[in-house]
DOROVO-790054 format. One record per residue (C-alpha): residue number from 1; x, y, z. Coordinates in steps of 0.02 Angstrom, whole numbers, plus 32768, in hexadecimal, padded with zeros to 4 digits. Layout:
% DOROVO-790054
   resi   east   north     up
    NUM      X       Y      Z
...
***
This chain:
% DOROVO-790054
   resi   east   north     up
      1   5B1C    D7A1   8078
      2   5ACF    D829   800D
      3   5A3F    D822   7F93
      4   5A2A    D8C4   7F33
      5   5993    D8DF   7EC5
      6   598D    D95D   7E38
      7   591E    D98A   7DA4
      8   587F    D9C4   7DF7
      9   5824    DA62   7DC6
     10   5787    DAAE   7D7F
     11   573E    DA5F   7CE2
     12   5699    DA6F   7C86
     13   561F    D9DF   7C7D
     14   5655    D967   7BF4
     15   570A    D998   7C09
     16   57A2    D932   7C3A
     17   582A    D937   7CBF
     18   58BD    D8C6   7CE3
     19   58EF    D8AF   7D98
     20   5997    D86C   7DCC
     21   59DA    D825   7E6F
     22   5A96    D825   7E87
     23   5AD1    D7AD   7F0D
     24   5B75    D7AF   7F6C
     25   5BBD    D752   7FFF
     26   5B6A    D6AC   7FD8
     27   5B86    D61A   7F63
     28   5B01    D655   7EEA
     29   5AEB    D5B5   7E87
     30   5ABE    D555   7F25
     31   5A25    D5C1   7F49
     32   5973    D5C0   7F0C
     33   594F    D674   7ED9
     34   58A4    D6C0   7EE9
     35   5846    D762   7ECA
     36   57C0    D79A   7F43
     37   5758    D838   7F41
     38   56F5    D89B   7FBF
     39   5670    D916   7F8F
     40   5639    D9A0   8007
     41   55CB    D956   808F
     42   55E5    D8A6   8050
     43   564C    D811   8088
     44   56EC    D7E3   802F
     45   56CB    D764   7FA6
     46   5735    D6F1   7F3E
     47   5746    D725   7E87
     48   57C4    D6AD   7E3A
     49   5852    D639   7E66
     50   58E3    D5E7   7E0D
     51   594F    D555   7E45
     52   5A0A    D54B   7E2D
     53   59E9    D4DB   7D97
     54   596D    D552   7D49
     55   58C5    D506   7D77
     56   5845    D58F   7D8B
     57   57A5    D5B4   7DE9
     58   572A    D641   7DCC
     59   5694    D681   7E2A
     60   55F5    D671   7DC3
     61   55E2    D72E   7DC2
     62   5684    D747   7D5F
     63   568C    D6AA   7CF1
     64   56A7    D6D6   7C3C
     65   56DB    D789   7C66
     66   5774    D778   7CD7
     67   5813    D714   7CB8
     68   5890    D6E9   7D3F
     69   5944    D6C0   7D11
     70   59EF    D6B6   7D61
     71   5AA3    D6C6   7D2B
     72   5B0B    D65E   7DA3
     73   5BAC    D6A4   7D5A
     74   5B76    D754   7D89
     75   5B20    D726   7E2D
     76   5A87    D77F   7DEE
     77   59CE    D758   7DDE
     78   5954    D7B2   7D6E
     79   5899    D7CC   7D5D
     80   585C    D805   7CB2
     81   57AF    D84F   7CCA
     82   5743    D86D   7C30
     83   568F    D8A4   7C19
     84   5693    D8F6   7CC2
     85   55F0    D91C   7D1A
     86   55C6    D998   7DA4
     87   55B0    D905   7E1A
     88   5668    D8DA   7E02
     89   5693    D978   7E64
     90   56F8    D941   7EFB
     91   57A2    D93B   7F4A
     92   57FE    D8A9   7EFC
     93   5877    D847   7F69
     94   5901    D7CE   7F3D
     95   5912    D732   7FA9
     96   5999    D6AD   7FB3
     97   5975    D607   8007
     98   59F0    D57B   8024
     99   5A64    D523   809D
    100   59E4    D542   8126
    101   59EE    D5FE   810C
    102   5979    D682   80C9
    103   59B2    D72C   808E
    104   5951    D7C5   8052
    105   5978    D860   7FEF
    106   593C    D90D   801B
    107   58B9    D914   7F91
    108   589B    D97D   7EF8
    109   57FB    D9DE   7ED5
    110   5793    D9BB   7E3B
    111   5702    DA2F   7E14
    112   568F    DA0C   7D81
    113   5624    DAA3   7D5E
    114   55EE    DB14   7CD0
***
């Protein structure tokens, strides 16, 4: 199983980024897909989640700014991040949960700074 994140980078406050997570080696539409993030010196925290049917969850800190989505035909999950703040700076991880298993990507760095 591989989860490969992409789309991170440096962005100014107020800017936008779109992260993607490409999955392989698993039956993608059977998994709940999640985004987590970990800021320097902090614990990893849940950001958003999406079920196979499209139900979504967001952490309070990102509600109204981030949008999670998935394309089951492409085995890919996305995180559209708008109105980014310096406190959104973190490594963002893709997570797949299902069938008693839990898989993680390697992470992609997001830095929000002027």
